Steps between C-alpha positions, in 0.01 A plus 500: 500500500282777361553608137376793299332479158837455332593209721757700700525404868372791709481338845606183675420338832643185651285288732531141618393262772761471773499123469595524132814712538790277382810467722728648232289818492519528877877481477508770232250737666570594867158659546312192378719290728406717799131473412521121470675482836245732660184316395415166660517215250144402596365853440388560137646831384531710186813694407466816290864561419469806274255722313652753262349724232704635209580867552343531847642206696306468826334839468118490508354470152194350328714220357643418840148485647390271217792267576401490867145408411622222275745375762223482758341221301765282661338568838179333386671225306673407827240583764684292756785753493580630846765762417629716219846658482561802274838652413526876449775758479256774604278395794384860540303457176298216651329678788159377380618141550624571852228732624201357319570134428698374798847459348797529734872579464664231718831640631673163458433506124593858422785645296629192327788655308517506120705685243269803473425533871279340766205282411218486753237237578127555547330207672131419534380216721151414378422321829350156565203567269728559202430743218121503533516569874739787439264649243206468736691689768581778253133534412400502867759766575378718213126470547443365849494843663230631268224283643370763738576755768737460792520154653267443798633471853430128506768403249705193583782572746733266312666599171763324291756764405633379164776761488642415842412128472345520845168482682370820650282418801321792663761730348795294619726335241571131553790371282445178303742249358496448124289184532261653755444794267447269202244286685312803634487664158386174339215453748389863482469472123257208546250597772288209625666268248654179631870491416675165530849447636602383155375831355719693743804280443467543125418871483676647805789260557539435128533126554288197580709274719570676832217335692188655648662550842702797371176668390340433838802650676478824299123526554550445873757780507266729303215436743729581790600832340134581427420456869125540560449504122658158455161337449481678165710212367254214539588132472305299245542160662642245262557760228703805599418858595275787405494871577183565701540877531630733768270632770422868451523773752 
């Protein structure tokens, strides 16, 4: 809660780890119950159930912005967090989250009914690199295009389209499964760095007991989809894999 100089509550926000939501609260709150059912039990997630400011509600205001900044401390206190769910009655007031920060409005989570009207859900998947990886991508998106003039003709012919969750090879989109996308994104974020199968199981699968053969199967499928670029995913014998770079041209 935020209070003014007289101690009067002027704003309140409710945030919790998904794993800490008690069963009785799930039974009492249909939206929280839907969120808990939507997120995998092995995926660390934060729930931001409400942020309200006295007199202005969800309308933009300095106090509301201050609450958001304070709430974001939870991101860094739980850097392993993979998702955040935010409830809002007015998604149109959160265009900056959707257009600039990667939040989505999943259709399956929209318009959970309440007494005063529909309550919507904004969802952000931080990706396999967690909060810090998400922040790095935001910085790259903001400043990466300022490095110089137009890209030369010899840019790599393979691109990972984060919006479509697909590879784009020579201009042609190649769909990826969720795990293929996660592995490709993880390797691209660590060029020339050896990544073990245990690393991938922990950070992409979100577990540590599936066995290395499931990782090998996904990498094999990725190489097949990459075609002549498959050698970009190099095997580090006895260790795991590394991203060796795409051929240019």
